[in-house]
One Martini backbone bead per residue (centre of mass of N, CA, C, O) as a GRO file, in nm:
protein
  281
    1MET     BB    1  -1.881   1.240   2.904
    2ASP     BB    2  -1.679   1.464   3.003
    3GLU     BB    3  -1.403   1.379   2.868
    4LEU     BB    4  -1.538   1.449   2.557
    5LEU     BB    5  -1.621   1.755   2.525
    6ASN     BB    6  -1.328   1.831   2.376
    7ASP     BB    7  -1.409   1.757   2.071
    8TYR     BB    8  -1.272   1.891   1.794
    9TYR     BB    9  -1.414   1.732   1.572
   10SER     BB   10  -1.705   1.801   1.661
   11ILE     BB   11  -1.680   2.107   1.652
   12LEU     BB   12  -1.602   2.090   1.328
   13ARG     BB   13  -1.754   1.853   1.188
   14VAL     BB   14  -1.550   1.601   1.182
   15LYS     BB   15  -1.332   1.355   1.122
   16PRO     BB   16  -1.046   1.195   1.239
   17ASP     BB   17  -0.966   1.135   0.907
   18SER     BB   18  -0.945   1.408   0.810
   19SER     BB   19  -0.839   1.633   0.613
   20MET     BB   20  -0.704   1.941   0.593
   21ASP     BB   21  -0.907   2.052   0.388
   22GLU     BB   22  -1.161   1.973   0.551
   23ILE     BB   23  -1.095   2.137   0.803
   24LYS     BB   24  -1.078   2.415   0.671
   25ALA     BB   25  -1.364   2.420   0.553
   26ALA     BB   26  -1.514   2.389   0.824
   27TYR     BB   27  -1.399   2.641   0.956
   28ARG     BB   28  -1.496   2.856   0.756
   29LYS     BB   29  -1.798   2.795   0.790
   30LEU     BB   30  -1.816   2.853   1.101
   31VAL     BB   31  -1.704   3.138   1.104
   32PHE     BB   32  -1.926   3.259   0.930
   33GLN     BB   33  -2.163   3.179   1.132
   34LEU     BB   34  -2.014   3.290   1.426
   35HIS     BB   35  -1.948   3.564   1.384
   36PRO     BB   36  -2.017   3.844   1.570
   37ASP     BB   37  -2.093   4.028   1.316
   38LYS     BB   38  -2.331   3.804   1.225
   39ASN     BB   39  -2.381   3.679   1.521
   40LYS     BB   40  -2.619   3.754   1.796
   41ASP     BB   41  -2.575   3.526   1.960
   42PRO     BB   42  -2.465   3.485   2.284
   43LEU     BB   43  -2.317   3.195   2.208
   44ALA     BB   44  -2.127   3.260   1.963
   45VAL     BB   45  -1.863   3.343   2.100
   46GLU     BB   46  -1.802   3.071   2.238
   47LYS     BB   47  -1.810   2.901   1.981
   48PHE     BB   48  -1.588   3.055   1.832
   49LYS     BB   49  -1.360   2.984   2.032
   50LYS     BB   50  -1.375   2.676   1.998
   51VAL     BB   51  -1.318   2.665   1.696
   52THR     BB   52  -1.042   2.806   1.707
   53LYS     BB   53  -0.907   2.605   1.896
   54ALA     BB   54  -0.947   2.350   1.728
   55PHE     BB   55  -0.792   2.451   1.475
   56SER     BB   56  -0.514   2.510   1.611
   57VAL     BB   57  -0.468   2.200   1.660
   58LEU     BB   58  -0.555   2.053   1.375
   59SER     BB   59  -0.355   2.235   1.179
   60ASN     BB   60  -0.130   2.077   1.338
   61SER     BB   61   0.039   1.788   1.318
   62LYS     BB   62   0.158   1.768   1.605
   63SER     BB   63  -0.089   1.858   1.780
   64ARG     BB   64  -0.277   1.645   1.661
   65LEU     BB   65  -0.133   1.393   1.760
   66GLU     BB   66  -0.142   1.465   2.059
   67TYR     BB   67  -0.450   1.481   2.070
   68ASP     BB   68  -0.515   1.192   1.979
   69ILE     BB   69  -0.381   1.062   2.221
   70SER     BB   70  -0.554   1.200   2.436
   71LEU     BB   71  -0.829   1.099   2.330
   72GLU     BB   72  -0.764   0.801   2.356
   73ASN     BB   73  -0.723   0.805   2.663
   74GLN     BB   74  -1.008   0.900   2.729
   75TYR     BB   75  -1.153   0.664   2.602
   76LYS     BB   76  -1.027   0.444   2.776
   77ILE     BB   77  -1.127   0.548   3.047
   78GLN     BB   78  -1.426   0.539   2.983
   79LEU     BB   79  -1.443   0.239   2.913
   80PHE     BB   80  -1.343   0.139   3.180
   81LYS     BB   81  -1.574   0.260   3.357
   82GLN     BB   82  -1.824   0.132   3.203
   83ASN     BB   83  -1.714  -0.190   3.116
   84MET     BB   84  -1.401  -0.297   3.239
   85SER     BB   85  -1.315  -0.291   3.540
   86ASP     BB   86  -1.389  -0.574   3.655
   87ILE     BB   87  -1.227  -0.741   3.449
   88ILE     BB   88  -0.939  -0.617   3.461
   89LEU     BB   89  -0.890  -0.659   3.774
   90LYS     BB   90  -0.895  -0.990   3.731
   91LEU     BB   91  -0.647  -0.986   3.571
   92ASP     BB   92  -0.380  -1.175   3.541
   93ASN     BB   93  -0.075  -1.252   3.422
   94GLN     BB   94  -0.153  -1.523   3.292
   95LEU     BB   95  -0.384  -1.416   3.112
   96LYS     BB   96  -0.216  -1.210   2.951
   97ILE     BB   97  -0.032  -1.418   2.819
   98LYS     BB   98  -0.256  -1.569   2.665
   99ILE     BB   99  -0.350  -1.330   2.495
  100ASN     BB  100  -0.079  -1.287   2.347
  101GLN     BB  101  -0.073  -1.567   2.216
  102VAL     BB  102  -0.325  -1.527   2.045
  103ASN     BB  103  -0.232  -1.278   1.893
  104LYS     BB  104   0.014  -1.415   1.752
  105LYS     BB  105  -0.161  -1.619   1.587
  106ILE     BB  106  -0.320  -1.406   1.421
  107ILE     BB  107  -0.048  -1.311   1.323
  108LYS     BB  108   0.077  -1.367   0.985
  109ASP     BB  109   0.242  -1.135   0.823
  110TYR     BB  110   0.355  -1.034   1.119
  111GLU     BB  111   0.573  -1.035   1.378
  112ILE     BB  112   0.496  -0.986   1.721
  113ASP     BB  113   0.603  -0.887   2.008
  114ASP     BB  114   0.525  -0.852   2.338
  115ILE     BB  115   0.634  -0.567   2.376
  116THR     BB  116   0.467  -0.429   2.154
  117LEU     BB  117   0.180  -0.517   2.252
  118ASN     BB  118   0.236  -0.356   2.544
  119LEU     BB  119   0.220  -0.095   2.429
  120PRO     BB  120   0.112   0.201   2.410
  121PHE     BB  121  -0.071   0.374   2.194
  122SER     BB  122   0.114   0.627   2.171
  123GLU     BB  123   0.375   0.473   2.089
  124LEU     BB  124   0.267   0.341   1.829
  125MET     BB  125   0.208   0.607   1.679
  126GLN     BB  126   0.496   0.716   1.682
  127ARG     BB  127   0.618   0.482   1.519
  128LEU     BB  128   0.448   0.499   1.263
  129PHE     BB  129   0.504   0.816   1.193
  130TYR     BB  130   0.843   0.849   1.292
  131SER     BB  131   0.985   0.614   1.208
  132GLU     BB  132   1.270   0.490   1.007
  133ASP     BB  133   1.174   0.199   1.056
  134ILE     BB  134   0.993  -0.026   0.879
  135ASP     BB  135   0.950  -0.253   1.096
  136VAL     BB  136   0.835  -0.072   1.315
  137LYS     BB  137   0.588   0.019   1.157
  138LYS     BB  138   0.462  -0.259   1.112
  139SER     BB  139   0.430  -0.349   1.411
  140ALA     BB  140   0.257  -0.105   1.495
  141ALA     BB  141   0.017  -0.155   1.307
  142GLU     BB  142  -0.059  -0.435   1.413
  143ALA     BB  143  -0.093  -0.354   1.714
  144LEU     BB  144  -0.325  -0.153   1.679
  145VAL     BB  145  -0.531  -0.363   1.583
  146GLU     BB  146  -0.515  -0.550   1.833
  147LYS     BB  147  -0.612  -0.331   2.039
  148ASP     BB  148  -0.801  -0.140   1.817
  149LYS     BB  149  -0.985  -0.156   1.538
  150ARG     BB  150  -1.155   0.103   1.529
  151ILE     BB  151  -0.921   0.314   1.563
  152ALA     BB  152  -0.708   0.203   1.360
  153TYR     BB  153  -0.846   0.264   1.095
  154SER     BB  154  -0.814   0.580   1.088
  155ILE     BB  155  -0.507   0.583   1.131
  156LEU     BB  156  -0.419   0.424   0.876
  157PHE     BB  157  -0.546   0.621   0.673
  158ARG     BB  158  -0.384   0.868   0.760
  159PHE     BB  159  -0.110   0.745   0.697
  160LEU     BB  160  -0.153   0.696   0.390
  161LYS     BB  161  -0.172   1.011   0.328
  162LYS     BB  162   0.147   1.064   0.422
  163THR     BB  163   0.276   0.837   0.266
  164ASP     BB  164   0.542   0.717   0.001
  165ASN     BB  165   0.595   0.420   0.082
  166PRO     BB  166   0.541   0.128  -0.080
  167GLU     BB  167   0.586  -0.089   0.137
  168ILE     BB  168   0.394   0.029   0.360
  169ILE     BB  169   0.143   0.057   0.189
  170ILE     BB  170   0.106  -0.245   0.120
  171PHE     BB  171   0.098  -0.343   0.412
  172ILE     BB  172  -0.152  -0.179   0.502
  173LEU     BB  173  -0.348  -0.289   0.289
  174LYS     BB  174  -0.335  -0.583   0.398
  175ILE     BB  175  -0.442  -0.522   0.676
  176LEU     BB  176  -0.713  -0.405   0.587
  177GLU     BB  177  -0.813  -0.652   0.436
  178LYS     BB  178  -0.795  -0.861   0.671
  179ASN     BB  179  -0.976  -0.676   0.892
  180TYR     BB  180  -1.210  -0.510   0.685
  181LYS     BB  181  -1.245  -0.555   0.397
  182GLN     BB  182  -1.499  -0.382   0.234
  183LYS     BB  183  -1.478  -0.116   0.404
  184ILE     BB  184  -1.228   0.022   0.254
  185PHE     BB  185  -1.386   0.136  -0.007
  186GLU     BB  186  -1.500   0.397   0.131
  187ASP     BB  187  -1.177   0.529   0.143
  188LEU     BB  188  -0.975   0.464  -0.093
  189ASN     BB  189  -1.066   0.702  -0.301
  190LEU     BB  190  -0.929   0.939  -0.104
  191ILE     BB  191  -0.650   0.840  -0.210
  192SER     BB  192  -0.325   0.954  -0.320
  193PHE     BB  193  -0.120   0.767  -0.475
  194PRO     BB  194   0.154   0.678  -0.585
  195ASN     BB  195   0.301   0.633  -0.913
  196ILE     BB  196   0.297   0.293  -0.855
  197SER     BB  197   0.265  -0.026  -0.964
  198GLU     BB  198   0.280  -0.194  -0.705
  199ILE     BB  199   0.034  -0.063  -0.571
  200LYS     BB  200  -0.174  -0.127  -0.794
  201PHE     BB  201  -0.148  -0.435  -0.776
  202ALA     BB  202  -0.241  -0.453  -0.483
  203ILE     BB  203  -0.522  -0.332  -0.534
  204LEU     BB  204  -0.613  -0.548  -0.742
  205GLU     BB  205  -0.600  -0.782  -0.544
  206ILE     BB  206  -0.819  -0.673  -0.360
  207PHE     BB  207  -1.041  -0.665  -0.568
  208GLU     BB  208  -1.045  -0.971  -0.632
  209ASN     BB  209  -1.123  -1.052  -0.325
  210ASN     BB  210  -1.351  -0.777  -0.296
  211TYR     BB  211  -1.575  -0.740  -0.497
  212ASN     BB  212  -1.769  -0.436  -0.563
  213GLU     BB  213  -1.937  -0.147  -0.619
  214ASN     BB  214  -1.704   0.039  -0.489
  215VAL     BB  215  -1.481  -0.038  -0.713
  216ARG     BB  216  -1.553   0.093  -0.984
  217GLU     BB  217  -1.422   0.376  -0.967
  218LEU     BB  218  -1.133   0.264  -0.934
  219ALA     BB  219  -1.122   0.086  -1.193
  220ILE     BB  220  -1.163   0.311  -1.404
  221LYS     BB  221  -0.894   0.451  -1.350
  222LEU     BB  222  -0.714   0.195  -1.428
  223LEU     BB  223  -0.804   0.186  -1.731
  224GLU     BB  224  -0.625   0.480  -1.759
  225ASP     BB  225  -0.351   0.397  -1.723
  226ASP     BB  226  -0.016   0.428  -1.820
  227ASP     BB  227   0.010   0.130  -1.754
  228PRO     BB  228  -0.047  -0.150  -1.941
  229GLN     BB  229  -0.045  -0.365  -1.711
  230ILE     BB  230  -0.276  -0.237  -1.553
  231ARG     BB  231  -0.488  -0.245  -1.772
  232LEU     BB  232  -0.480  -0.548  -1.821
  233ARG     BB  233  -0.553  -0.640  -1.532
  234THR     BB  234  -0.823  -0.486  -1.518
  235ILE     BB  235  -0.967  -0.619  -1.754
  236LYS     BB  236  -0.958  -0.908  -1.646
  237LEU     BB  237  -1.106  -0.853  -1.385
  238LEU     BB  238  -1.374  -0.737  -1.507
  239TYR     BB  239  -1.452  -0.986  -1.672
  240LYS     BB  240  -1.494  -1.157  -1.410
  241LYS     BB  241  -1.660  -0.929  -1.211
  242ASP     BB  242  -1.768  -0.690  -1.450
  243LYS     BB  243  -1.929  -0.705  -1.736
  244PRO     BB  244  -2.103  -0.449  -1.759
  245LEU     BB  245  -1.860  -0.254  -1.753
  246ILE     BB  246  -1.691  -0.370  -1.992
  247LEU     BB  247  -1.921  -0.326  -2.197
  248GLN     BB  248  -1.926  -0.013  -2.175
  249ARG     BB  249  -1.591   0.009  -2.248
  250ILE     BB  250  -1.499  -0.153  -2.506
  251TYR     BB  251  -1.477   0.068  -2.733
  252ASN     BB  252  -1.252   0.234  -2.598
  253LEU     BB  253  -1.045  -0.011  -2.570
  254LEU     BB  254  -1.001  -0.056  -2.890
  255SER     BB  255  -0.780   0.205  -2.872
  256ASP     BB  256  -0.540   0.085  -2.760
  257PRO     BB  257  -0.183   0.125  -2.790
  258ASP     BB  258  -0.143  -0.156  -2.680
  259LYS     BB  259  -0.108  -0.471  -2.801
  260LYS     BB  260  -0.176  -0.655  -2.560
  261VAL     BB  261  -0.432  -0.510  -2.478
  262LEU     BB  262  -0.578  -0.530  -2.751
  263VAL     BB  263  -0.593  -0.836  -2.767
  264GLU     BB  264  -0.760  -0.873  -2.508
  265VAL     BB  265  -0.999  -0.699  -2.591
  266LYS     BB  266  -1.078  -0.863  -2.844
  267ASN     BB  267  -1.134  -1.125  -2.697
  268ILE     BB  268  -1.355  -1.012  -2.513
  269TYR     BB  269  -1.537  -0.907  -2.733
  270ASN     BB  270  -1.596  -1.187  -2.861
  271LEU     BB  271  -1.711  -1.317  -2.605
  272LEU     BB  272  -1.944  -1.118  -2.565
  273LYS     BB  273  -2.087  -1.172  -2.832
  274LYS     BB  274  -2.145  -1.471  -2.776
  275GLU     BB  275  -2.311  -1.431  -2.520
  276ILE     BB  276  -2.532  -1.252  -2.645
  277LYS     BB  277  -2.620  -1.457  -2.860
  278ARG     BB  278  -2.708  -1.682  -2.664
  279GLN     BB  279  -2.926  -1.509  -2.516
  280GLN     BB  280  -3.100  -1.460  -2.789
  281GLU     BB  281  -3.166  -1.775  -2.862
   0.00000   0.00000   0.00000
């Protein structure tokens, strides 16, 4: 475990996909606890230095990305030593080609060439975050998932927090849905997406395919969206997937200013009344 002793995220007690605000808050809390003027523990000074060093790296977007790449390389080396050395050394070129062919069959939404799949993790991250070519970003995102789904998850969510391009946002959301299913709802509500209807429709499509309890908070926000089409789609979705929630909200929805939305709400209201009456009989 020596290679990962300087894990700055662990030092600051945050996750690798934590926002800058979360990192700053964690730093301030630790500085308050460890400052030599307040903490007389002989080890406090050394811990204070480590916290300061970690924050200096993670508080700068460029140095943080470089550090993430370095940490990923350390992780790969460690994994290689512990679990994979015997297997990887026996893989010949022919077997590697077969693995790439299988990977290409798995990728359905976007075709990745063999060259991209064989790029190192660090190069794929650079392409995703800094390339100006949207297709390069897409292929890099897909390749990251193919290389290591566990690590790619946090990277893709961090990228979503930084980008405002609706095309790449929707593409990444589809990748996350395809590869991680309901797990994504644990983190989706932490992202403030641009106020663009295309993105919201994509999110509603994901809701429809993977509805669960974690979706409720996100769906409630969309019930109050400025776009009547988004409200209408959300109402229809909830009537199919979460009738208890739509029943709780139905009286508020009956005052919707949009005529199409109001007509749909009244129809649902009448259907709900009939269902309740049947249950009581």
